[in-house]
Backbone as JSON Lines, residues from 0, in Angstrom:
{"i":0,"aa":"X","n":[118.64,104.23,87.73],"ca":[119.63,105.24,88.07],"c":[119.24,105.94,89.37]}
{"i":1,"aa":"X","n":[117.95,106.23,89.55],"ca":[117.51,106.89,90.78],"c":[117.73,105.98,91.98]}
{"i":2,"aa":"X","n":[117.51,104.7,91.81],"ca":[117.74,103.76,92.91],"c":[119.23,103.71,93.25]}
{"i":3,"aa":"X","n":[120.07,103.7,92.24],"ca":[121.52,103.69,92.47],"c":[121.97,104.98,93.15]}
{"i":4,"aa":"X","n":[121.23,106.06,92.91],"ca":[121.55,107.34,93.54],"c":[121.11,107.38,95.0]}
{"i":5,"aa":"X","n":[120.38,106.34,95.41],"ca":[119.98,106.26,96.81],"c":[118.56,106.71,97.11]}
{"i":6,"aa":"X","n":[117.8,107.04,96.08],"ca":[116.41,107.42,96.3],"c":[115.6,106.19,96.64]}
{"i":7,"aa":"X","n":[114.52,106.36,97.39],"ca":[113.67,105.19,97.66],"c":[113.04,104.69,96.36]}
{"i":8,"aa":"X","n":[112.57,103.46,96.4],"ca":[111.92,102.9,95.22],"c":[110.71,103.74,94.85]}
{"i":9,"aa":"X","n":[110.58,104.0,93.56],"ca":[109.48,104.8,93.04],"c":[108.75,104.01,91.96]}
{"i":10,"aa":"X","n":[107.44,104.11,91.95],"ca":[106.67,103.51,90.87],"c":[106.8,104.43,89.65]}
{"i":11,"aa":"X","n":[107.17,103.86,88.54],"ca":[107.32,104.61,87.3],"c":[106.18,104.19,86.37]}
{"i":12,"aa":"X","n":[105.4,105.17,85.96],"ca":[104.27,104.89,85.07],"c":[104.67,105.2,83.63]}
{"i":13,"aa":"X","n":[104.37,104.26,82.76],"ca":[104.69,104.39,81.34],"c":[103.39,104.25,80.55]}
{"i":14,"aa":"X","n":[103.08,105.29,79.76],"ca":[101.89,105.24,78.92],"c":[102.2,104.44,77.66]}
{"i":15,"aa":"X","n":[101.3,103.52,77.33],"ca":[101.4,102.81,76.06],"c":[100.28,103.29,75.15]}
{"i":16,"aa":"X","n":[100.62,103.59,73.92],"ca":[99.59,103.94,72.95],"c":[98.83,102.67,72.56]}
{"i":17,"aa":"X","n":[97.69,102.84,71.94],"ca":[96.93,101.69,71.47],"c":[97.75,100.84,70.51]}
{"i":18,"aa":"X","n":[98.54,101.49,69.66],"ca":[99.38,100.77,68.71],"c":[100.45,99.96,69.44]}
{"i":19,"aa":"X","n":[101.1,100.56,70.43],"ca":[102.12,99.84,71.2],"c":[101.49,98.67,71.95]}
{"i":20,"aa":"X","n":[100.32,98.91,72.52],"ca":[99.64,97.86,73.28],"c":[99.29,96.67,72.4]}
{"i":21,"aa":"X","n":[99.06,96.91,71.13],"ca":[98.69,95.85,70.2],"c":[99.87,95.11,69.59]}
{"i":22,"aa":"X","n":[101.1,95.46,69.96],"ca":[102.27,94.81,69.37],"c":[102.36,93.34,69.78]}
{"i":23,"aa":"X","n":[102.87,92.54,68.87],"ca":[103.11,91.14,69.15],"c":[104.17,91.01,70.25]}
{"i":24,"aa":"X","n":[103.98,90.07,71.14],"ca":[104.94,89.75,72.2],"c":[105.29,90.95,73.09]}
{"i":25,"aa":"X","n":[104.29,91.75,73.38],"ca":[104.49,92.92,74.24],"c":[105.06,92.5,75.59]}
{"i":26,"aa":"X","n":[104.54,91.41,76.14],"ca":[105.02,90.95,77.44],"c":[106.5,90.59,77.4]}
{"i":27,"aa":"X","n":[106.95,89.97,76.32],"ca":[108.35,89.59,76.19],"c":[109.24,90.83,76.06]}
{"i":28,"aa":"X","n":[108.75,91.82,75.32],"ca":[109.51,93.06,75.14],"c":[109.66,93.79,76.48]}
{"i":29,"aa":"X","n":[108.58,93.88,77.25],"ca":[108.64,94.55,78.54],"c":[109.54,93.77,79.5]}
{"i":30,"aa":"X","n":[109.45,92.46,79.47],"ca":[110.31,91.62,80.31],"c":[111.78,91.87,80.01]}
{"i":31,"aa":"X","n":[112.12,91.97,78.73],"ca":[113.51,92.22,78.33],"c":[113.98,93.59,78.82]}
{"i":32,"aa":"X","n":[113.11,94.58,78.74],"ca":[113.47,95.93,79.21],"c":[113.68,95.92,80.72]}
{"i":33,"aa":"X","n":[112.83,95.22,81.43],"ca":[113.0,95.12,82.89],"c":[114.32,94.46,83.24]}
{"i":34,"aa":"X","n":[114.64,93.39,82.53],"ca":[115.9,92.69,82.78],"c":[117.09,93.6,82.47]}
{"i":35,"aa":"X","n":[117.01,94.29,81.33],"ca":[118.11,95.17,80.9],"c":[118.33,96.32,81.88]}
{"i":36,"aa":"X","n":[117.26,96.89,82.4],"ca":[117.38,98.04,83.31],"c":[117.56,97.63,84.76]}
{"i":37,"aa":"X","n":[117.21,96.39,85.09],"ca":[117.29,95.94,86.47],"c":[116.13,96.42,87.33]}
{"i":38,"aa":"X","n":[115.11,96.96,86.72],"ca":[113.96,97.45,87.48],"c":[113.08,96.28,87.92]}
{"i":39,"aa":"X","n":[112.79,96.23,89.19],"ca":[111.87,95.22,89.72],"c":[110.49,95.53,89.14]}
{"i":40,"aa":"X","n":[109.78,94.53,88.6],"ca":[108.48,94.77,87.97],"c":[107.45,95.46,88.86]}
{"i":41,"aa":"X","n":[107.58,95.3,90.18],"ca":[106.6,95.94,91.07],"c":[106.68,97.47,91.02]}
{"i":42,"aa":"X","n":[107.78,98.01,90.47],"ca":[107.94,99.46,90.4],"c":[107.58,100.02,89.03]}
{"i":43,"aa":"X","n":[107.04,99.17,88.17],"ca":[106.59,99.61,86.85],"c":[105.07,99.57,86.8]}
{"i":44,"aa":"X","n":[104.5,100.64,86.3],"ca":[103.05,100.66,86.04],"c":[102.86,100.99,84.58]}
{"i":45,"aa":"X","n":[102.09,100.16,83.9],"ca":[101.77,100.38,82.49],"c":[100.38,101.0,82.44]}
{"i":46,"aa":"X","n":[100.29,102.14,81.74],"ca":[99.02,102.84,81.59],"c":[98.52,102.67,80.17]}
{"i":47,"aa":"X","n":[97.26,102.27,80.05],"ca":[96.62,102.1,78.75],"c":[95.29,102.83,78.8]}
{"i":48,"aa":"X","n":[94.96,103.53,77.74],"ca":[93.69,104.25,77.75],"c":[92.52,103.28,77.72]}
{"i":49,"aa":"X","n":[91.42,103.77,78.23],"ca":[90.2,102.97,78.27],"c":[89.8,102.52,76.87]}
{"i":50,"aa":"X","n":[89.9,103.42,75.88],"ca":[89.48,103.04,74.52],"c":[90.42,102.0,73.92]}
{"i":51,"aa":"X","n":[91.73,102.06,74.24],"ca":[92.66,101.05,73.71],"c":[92.38,99.68,74.3]}
{"i":52,"aa":"X","n":[92.04,99.63,75.58],"ca":[91.74,98.35,76.22],"c":[90.48,97.72,75.64]}
{"i":53,"aa":"X","n":[89.51,98.56,75.33],"ca":[88.22,98.02,74.87],"c":[88.27,97.48,73.44]}
{"i":54,"aa":"X","n":[89.27,97.9,72.66],"ca":[89.42,97.31,71.32],"c":[89.91,95.89,71.54]}
{"i":55,"aa":"X","n":[89.21,94.91,71.04],"ca":[89.56,93.5,71.24],"c":[89.71,93.17,72.73]}
{"i":56,"aa":"X","n":[88.7,93.53,73.48],"ca":[88.76,93.41,74.95],"c":[89.13,92.0,75.4]}
{"i":57,"aa":"X","n":[88.57,90.98,74.79],"ca":[88.86,89.61,75.23],"c":[90.34,89.27,75.04]}
{"i":58,"aa":"X","n":[90.91,89.66,73.92],"ca":[92.34,89.43,73.68],"c":[93.17,90.24,74.66]}
{"i":59,"aa":"X","n":[92.76,91.47,74.9],"ca":[93.53,92.36,75.78],"c":[93.54,91.87,77.22]}
{"i":60,"aa":"X","n":[92.5,91.2,77.64],"ca":[92.47,90.64,78.99],"c":[93.65,89.67,79.15]}
{"i":61,"aa":"X","n":[93.9,88.87,78.13],"ca":[95.0,87.91,78.17],"c":[96.36,88.63,78.27]}
{"i":62,"aa":"X","n":[96.54,89.68,77.49],"ca":[97.79,90.44,77.53],"c":[97.97,91.07,78.9]}
{"i":63,"aa":"X","n":[96.91,91.66,79.43],"ca":[96.98,92.31,80.74],"c":[97.3,91.29,81.83]}
{"i":64,"aa":"X","n":[96.73,90.1,81.73],"ca":[97.02,89.06,82.74],"c":[98.49,88.67,82.72]}
{"i":65,"aa":"X","n":[99.08,88.57,81.52],"ca":[100.51,88.23,81.43],"c":[101.35,89.3,82.11]}
{"i":66,"aa":"X","n":[101.02,90.56,81.89],"ca":[101.77,91.65,82.51],"c":[101.58,91.63,84.02]}
{"i":67,"aa":"X","n":[100.36,91.39,84.45],"ca":[100.07,91.34,85.9],"c":[100.83,90.19,86.55]}
{"i":68,"aa":"X","n":[100.89,89.03,85.88],"ca":[101.62,87.87,86.41],"c":[103.11,88.16,86.57]}
{"i":69,"aa":"X","n":[103.63,89.1,85.76],"ca":[105.03,89.5,85.87],"c":[105.25,90.39,87.09]}
{"i":70,"aa":"X","n":[104.16,90.87,87.69],"ca":[104.28,91.76,88.85],"c":[104.13,93.23,88.52]}
{"i":71,"aa":"X","n":[103.75,93.53,87.29],"ca":[103.6,94.9,86.83],"c":[102.22,95.42,87.23]}
{"i":72,"aa":"X","n":[102.16,96.68,87.68],"ca":[100.88,97.32,87.96],"c":[100.27,97.81,86.66]}
{"i":73,"aa":"X","n":[98.95,97.78,86.59],"ca":[98.25,98.19,85.37],"c":[97.23,99.26,85.7]}
{"i":74,"aa":"X","n":[97.21,100.3,84.88],"ca":[96.27,101.41,85.1],"c":[95.49,101.69,83.83]}
{"i":75,"aa":"X","n":[94.23,102.04,84.02],"ca":[93.43,102.54,82.9],"c":[93.52,104.06,82.96]}
{"i":76,"aa":"X","n":[94.13,104.62,81.92],"ca":[94.33,106.06,81.83],"c":[93.09,106.72,81.22]}
{"i":77,"aa":"X","n":[92.87,107.97,81.58],"ca":[91.75,108.76,81.04],"c":[90.41,108.11,81.32]}
{"i":78,"aa":"X","n":[90.28,107.47,82.48],"ca":[89.05,106.73,82.78],"c":[87.85,107.67,82.79]}
{"i":79,"aa":"X","n":[86.78,107.19,82.18],"ca":[85.54,107.94,82.13],"c":[85.29,108.59,80.79]}
{"i":80,"aa":"X","n":[86.29,108.59,79.91],"ca":[86.12,109.25,78.61],"c":[85.88,108.27,77.48]}
{"i":81,"aa":"X","n":[86.14,107.0,77.72],"ca":[86.0,105.99,76.67],"c":[84.61,105.4,76.68]}
{"i":82,"aa":"X","n":[84.5,104.26,76.06],"ca":[83.22,103.6,75.92],"c":[83.24,102.24,76.57]}
{"i":83,"aa":"X","n":[83.84,102.16,77.73],"ca":[84.0,100.85,78.35],"c":[82.67,100.34,78.89]}
{"i":84,"aa":"X","n":[82.6,99.06,78.95],"ca":[81.48,98.39,79.57],"c":[81.89,98.07,80.99]}
{"i":85,"aa":"X","n":[81.08,98.47,81.94],"ca":[81.44,98.21,83.33],"c":[81.51,96.71,83.61]}
{"i":86,"aa":"X","n":[80.8,95.91,82.82],"ca":[80.87,94.47,83.03],"c":[82.26,93.94,82.66]}
{"i":87,"aa":"X","n":[82.95,94.6,81.73],"ca":[84.32,94.2,81.38],"c":[85.3,94.62,82.45]}
{"i":88,"aa":"X","n":[85.04,95.74,83.11],"ca":[85.98,96.29,84.08],"c":[86.38,95.26,85.13]}
{"i":89,"aa":"X","n":[85.44,94.46,85.57],"ca":[85.75,93.48,86.61],"c":[86.65,92.35,86.1]}
{"i":90,"aa":"X","n":[86.74,92.18,84.77],"ca":[87.57,91.12,84.21],"c":[89.01,91.58,83.92]}
{"i":91,"aa":"X","n":[89.21,92.89,83.81],"ca":[90.55,93.39,83.55],"c":[91.37,93.33,84.83]}
{"i":92,"aa":"X","n":[92.57,92.76,84.79],"ca":[93.39,92.64,86.0],"c":[94.15,93.94,86.3]}
{"i":93,"aa":"X","n":[93.41,95.02,86.43],"ca":[94.04,96.32,86.63],"c":[94.22,96.63,88.11]}
{"i":94,"aa":"X","n":[95.08,97.57,88.37],"ca":[95.44,97.98,89.72],"c":[94.86,99.35,90.04]}
{"i":95,"aa":"X","n":[94.76,100.21,89.01],"ca":[94.45,101.6,89.25],"c":[93.6,102.19,88.13]}
{"i":96,"aa":"X","n":[92.7,103.1,88.52],"ca":[91.96,103.92,87.57],"c":[92.48,105.34,87.67]}
{"i":97,"aa":"X","n":[92.68,105.97,86.53],"ca":[93.11,107.36,86.51],"c":[91.95,108.21,86.0]}
{"i":98,"aa":"X","n":[91.41,109.05,86.87],"ca":[90.28,109.89,86.49],"c":[90.75,110.94,85.5]}
{"i":99,"aa":"X","n":[90.1,111.0,84.37],"ca":[90.5,111.94,83.32],"c":[90.42,113.38,83.82]}
{"i":100,"aa":"X","n":[91.36,114.17,83.39],"ca":[91.46,115.57,83.79],"c":[90.22,116.38,83.44]}
{"i":101,"aa":"X","n":[89.48,115.96,82.42],"ca":[88.29,116.72,82.03],"c":[87.25,116.76,83.15]}
{"i":102,"aa":"X","n":[87.25,115.77,84.04],"ca":[86.33,115.77,85.18],"c":[86.89,116.55,86.36]}
{"i":103,"aa":"X","n":[88.21,116.71,86.39],"ca":[88.86,117.39,87.51],"c":[88.89,118.9,87.3]}
{"i":104,"aa":"X","n":[89.02,119.3,86.06],"ca":[89.18,120.71,85.71],"c":[88.13,121.6,86.38]}
{"i":105,"aa":"X","n":[86.86,121.22,86.33],"ca":[85.78,122.04,86.89],"c":[85.12,121.39,88.1]}
{"i":106,"aa":"X","n":[85.85,120.53,88.78],"ca":[85.27,119.76,89.88],"c":[84.71,120.66,91.0]}
{"i":107,"aa":"X","n":[85.3,121.82,91.18],"ca":[84.84,122.71,92.26],"c":[83.67,123.59,91.83]}
{"i":108,"aa":"X","n":[83.39,123.67,90.53],"ca":[82.33,124.55,90.03],"c":[81.19,123.8,89.36]}
{"i":109,"aa":"X","n":[81.45,122.61,88.87],"ca":[80.45,121.88,88.09],"c":[80.0,120.65,88.89]}
{"i":110,"aa":"X","n":[78.76,120.65,89.37],"ca":[78.29,119.52,90.18],"c":[78.3,118.19,89.42]}
{"i":111,"aa":"X","n":[78.12,118.24,88.1],"ca":[78.15,117.01,87.31],"c":[79.56,116.4,87.3]}
{"i":112,"aa":"X","n":[80.58,117.24,87.07],"ca":[81.96,116.74,87.1],"c":[82.31,116.22,88.49]}
{"i":113,"aa":"X","n":[81.87,116.94,89.52],"ca":[82.14,116.49,90.89],"c":[81.49,115.14,91.15]}
{"i":114,"aa":"X","n":[80.25,114.98,90.7],"ca":[79.54,113.72,90.92],"c":[80.22,112.56,90.18]}
{"i":115,"aa":"X","n":[80.67,112.81,88.95],"ca":[81.34,111.75,88.18],"c":[82.64,111.36,88.86]}
{"i":116,"aa":"X","n":[83.42,112.35,89.28],"ca":[84.68,112.04,89.96],"c":[84.41,111.26,91.25]}
{"i":117,"aa":"X","n":[83.43,111.67,92.01],"ca":[83.1,110.97,93.25],"c":[82.65,109.53,92.98]}
{"i":118,"aa":"X","n":[81.88,109.33,91.91],"ca":[81.43,107.97,91.57],"c":[82.61,107.08,91.15]}
{"i":119,"aa":"X","n":[83.54,107.65,90.38],"ca":[84.7,106.86,89.96],"c":[85.54,106.49,91.19]}
{"i":120,"aa":"X","n":[85.72,107.43,92.11],"ca":[86.48,107.14,93.33],"c":[85.8,106.03,94.13]}
{"i":121,"aa":"X","n":[84.49,106.16,94.31],"ca":[83.74,105.16,95.09],"c":[83.77,103.8,94.4]}
{"i":122,"aa":"X","n":[83.6,103.79,93.07],"ca":[83.62,102.53,92.33],"c":[84.99,101.86,92.46]}
{"i":123,"aa":"X","n":[86.05,102.65,92.31],"ca":[87.41,102.09,92.42],"c":[87.61,101.49,93.8]}
{"i":124,"aa":"X","n":[87.2,102.19,94.82],"ca":[87.38,101.68,96.17],"c":[86.58,100.4,96.39]}
{"i":125,"aa":"X","n":[85.39,100.35,95.86],"ca":[84.56,99.15,95.99],"c":[85.21,97.96,95.3]}
{"i":126,"aa":"X","n":[85.84,98.23,94.16],"ca":[86.52,97.18,93.39],"c":[87.94,96.92,93.9]}
{"i":127,"aa":"X","n":[88.31,97.59,95.0],"ca":[89.64,97.46,95.6],"c":[90.75,97.86,94.63]}
{"i":128,"aa":"X","n":[90.5,98.94,93.9],"ca":[91.47,99.52,92.98],"c":[91.94,100.85,93.54]}
{"i":129,"aa":"X","n":[93.17,101.2,93.24],"ca":[93.65,102.54,93.56],"c":[93.06,103.5,92.54]}
{"i":130,"aa":"X","n":[93.04,104.76,92.9],"ca":[92.53,105.77,91.98],"c":[93.44,106.98,92.05]}
{"i":131,"aa":"X","n":[93.7,107.56,90.9],"ca":[94.52,108.77,90.84],"c":[93.78,109.8,89.99]}
{"i":132,"aa":"X","n":[93.77,111.04,90.46],"ca":[93.14,112.13,89.72],"c":[94.19,112.83,88.88]}
{"i":133,"aa":"X","n":[93.91,112.99,87.6],"ca":[94.83,113.67,86.69],"c":[94.42,115.13,86.54]}
{"i":134,"aa":"X","n":[95.4,115.99,86.38],"ca":[95.11,117.38,86.05],"c":[94.76,118.25,87.24]}
{"i":135,"aa":"X","n":[95.25,117.91,88.42],"ca":[94.97,118.73,89.61],"c":[95.85,119.98,89.53]}
{"i":136,"aa":"X","n":[95.19,121.14,89.46],"ca":[95.92,122.39,89.29],"c":[95.72,123.36,90.45]}
{"i":137,"aa":"X","n":[94.71,123.15,91.28],"ca":[94.45,124.08,92.37],"c":[94.34,123.35,93.7]}
{"i":138,"aa":"X","n":[94.59,124.1,94.76],"ca":[94.46,123.54,96.1],"c":[93.0,123.15,96.37]}
{"i":139,"aa":"X","n":[92.05,123.91,95.84],"ca":[90.63,123.6,96.03],"c":[90.28,122.24,95.41]}
{"i":140,"aa":"X","n":[90.81,121.96,94.22],"ca":[90.59,120.65,93.6],"c":[91.18,119.55,94.47]}
{"i":141,"aa":"X","n":[92.41,119.77,94.94],"ca":[93.07,118.79,95.79],"c":[92.26,118.52,97.05]}
{"i":142,"aa":"X","n":[91.77,119.57,97.69],"ca":[91.01,119.41,98.92],"c":[89.7,118.67,98.68]}
{"i":143,"aa":"X","n":[89.02,118.98,97.58],"ca":[87.76,118.28,97.3],"c":[88.01,116.8,97.02]}
{"i":144,"aa":"X","n":[89.04,116.5,96.28],"ca":[89.38,115.1,96.0],"c":[89.79,114.38,97.27]}
{"i":145,"aa":"X","n":[90.58,115.03,98.1],"ca":[90.99,114.44,99.38],"c":[89.78,114.15,100.26]}
{"i":146,"aa":"X","n":[88.82,115.06,100.27],"ca":[87.61,114.88,101.07],"c":[86.87,113.6,100.66]}
{"i":147,"aa":"X","n":[86.97,113.25,99.37],"ca":[86.3,112.05,98.86],"c":[87.24,110.85,98.8]}
{"i":148,"aa":"X","n":[88.32,110.91,99.56],"ca":[89.25,109.8,99.73],"c":[90.07,109.46,98.49]}
{"i":149,"aa":"X","n":[90.31,110.43,97.66],"ca":[91.26,110.25,96.55],"c":[92.6,110.73,97.09]}
{"i":150,"aa":"X","n":[93.52,109.8,97.3],"ca":[94.78,110.14,97.95],"c":[95.95,110.27,96.98]}
{"i":151,"aa":"X","n":[95.74,109.92,95.72],"ca":[96.8,110.07,94.72],"c":[96.32,111.03,93.65]}
{"i":152,"aa":"X","n":[97.19,112.0,93.36],"ca":[96.85,113.03,92.38],"c":[98.1,113.4,91.61]}
{"i":153,"aa":"X","n":[97.87,113.91,90.41],"ca":[98.98,114.44,89.63],"c":[98.47,115.68,88.92]}
{"i":154,"aa":"X","n":[99.37,116.59,88.64],"ca":[98.99,117.8,87.94],"c":[99.92,118.95,88.26]}
{"i":155,"aa":"X","n":[99.66,120.07,87.63],"ca":[100.52,121.24,87.75],"c":[100.59,121.79,89.17]}
{"i":156,"aa":"X","n":[99.62,121.49,90.02],"ca":[99.71,121.93,91.41],"c":[100.99,121.39,92.05]}
{"i":157,"aa":"X","n":[101.37,120.19,91.66],"ca":[102.53,119.53,92.25],"c":[103.8,119.8,91.44]}
{"i":158,"aa":"X","n":[103.7,119.71,90.13],"ca":[104.84,119.99,89.27],"c":[104.41,119.93,87.81]}
{"i":159,"aa":"X","n":[105.0,120.77,87.02],"ca":[104.87,120.64,85.58],"c":[105.78,119.48,85.15]}
{"i":160,"aa":"X","n":[105.61,118.96,83.95],"ca":[106.54,117.91,83.5],"c":[107.98,118.43,83.52]}
{"i":161,"aa":"X","n":[108.89,117.59,83.97],"ca":[110.3,117.98,84.06],"c":[111.18,116.87,83.52]}
{"i":162,"aa":"X","n":[112.38,117.24,83.18],"ca":[113.38,116.27,82.72],"c":[113.83,115.42,83.91]}
{"i":163,"aa":"X","n":[114.46,114.29,83.61],"ca":[114.87,113.33,84.65],"c":[115.75,113.98,85.72]}
{"i":164,"aa":"X","n":[116.71,114.79,85.32],"ca":[117.61,115.42,86.31],"c":[116.85,116.4,87.19]}
{"i":165,"aa":"X","n":[115.92,117.14,86.6],"ca":[115.1,118.06,87.4],"c":[114.23,117.28,88.38]}
{"i":166,"aa":"X","n":[113.74,116.12,87.95],"ca":[112.93,115.29,88.84],"c":[113.78,114.79,90.01]}
{"i":167,"aa":"X","n":[115.0,114.38,89.72],"ca":[115.89,113.94,90.79],"c":[116.12,115.08,91.79]}
{"i":168,"aa":"X","n":[116.24,116.3,91.29],"ca":[116.39,117.45,92.19],"c":[115.14,117.65,93.04]}
{"i":169,"aa":"X","n":[113.96,117.46,92.45],"ca":[112.71,117.54,93.22],"c":[112.71,116.49,94.33]}
{"i":170,"aa":"X","n":[113.19,115.3,94.02],"ca":[113.27,114.26,95.04],"c":[114.23,114.66,96.16]}
{"i":171,"aa":"X","n":[115.34,115.28,95.8],"ca":[116.31,115.71,96.8],"c":[115.72,116.82,97.7]}
{"i":172,"aa":"X","n":[115.03,117.76,97.06],"ca":[114.52,118.94,97.78],"c":[113.17,118.71,98.46]}
{"i":173,"aa":"X","n":[112.4,117.76,97.95],"ca":[111.04,117.57,98.44],"c":[110.09,118.55,97.75]}
{"i":174,"aa":"X","n":[108.85,118.14,97.62],"ca":[107.84,119.0,96.97],"c":[107.28,119.99,97.98]}
{"i":175,"aa":"X","n":[107.1,121.2,97.51],"ca":[106.43,122.23,98.32],"c":[105.4,122.87,97.42]}
{"i":176,"aa":"X","n":[104.14,122.85,97.86],"ca":[103.1,123.49,97.03],"c":[102.18,124.28,97.89]}
């Protein structure tokens, strides 16, 4: 609908719960939804938590590869809070890591949180993955993340969650923070 309204193409991120991610024929279901909506797969990003991916990791690699082959972007949500093995990370066909908000909340005051966020950013860049910081609420957090080359952020600094029509109005007006 936003594309029909004339807005530029936007990546839409959809969170899948562990239960949804484990459904039979998930790739077929997502393919049908893409066909029904007319959304080009390159504009869809599926987000799965680190802990959900690690359950049956070998099986999940296969599911993620099918989604990636469709042209869908894949993100690990809440990165840093689960129990992932870094050796598995290189096998997952993911596009983006999302730094959990718990590391961002005190990034300007807590050197440990700052160090963890910086390491995740550096690791993502080394692995040629995009990285997004979740829970950015202050300009100081944004500036510190920007200094460490994190160029994608989300959080209340930019906007609280809004309904689709309110989001379309934000697109029309542009963000000011």
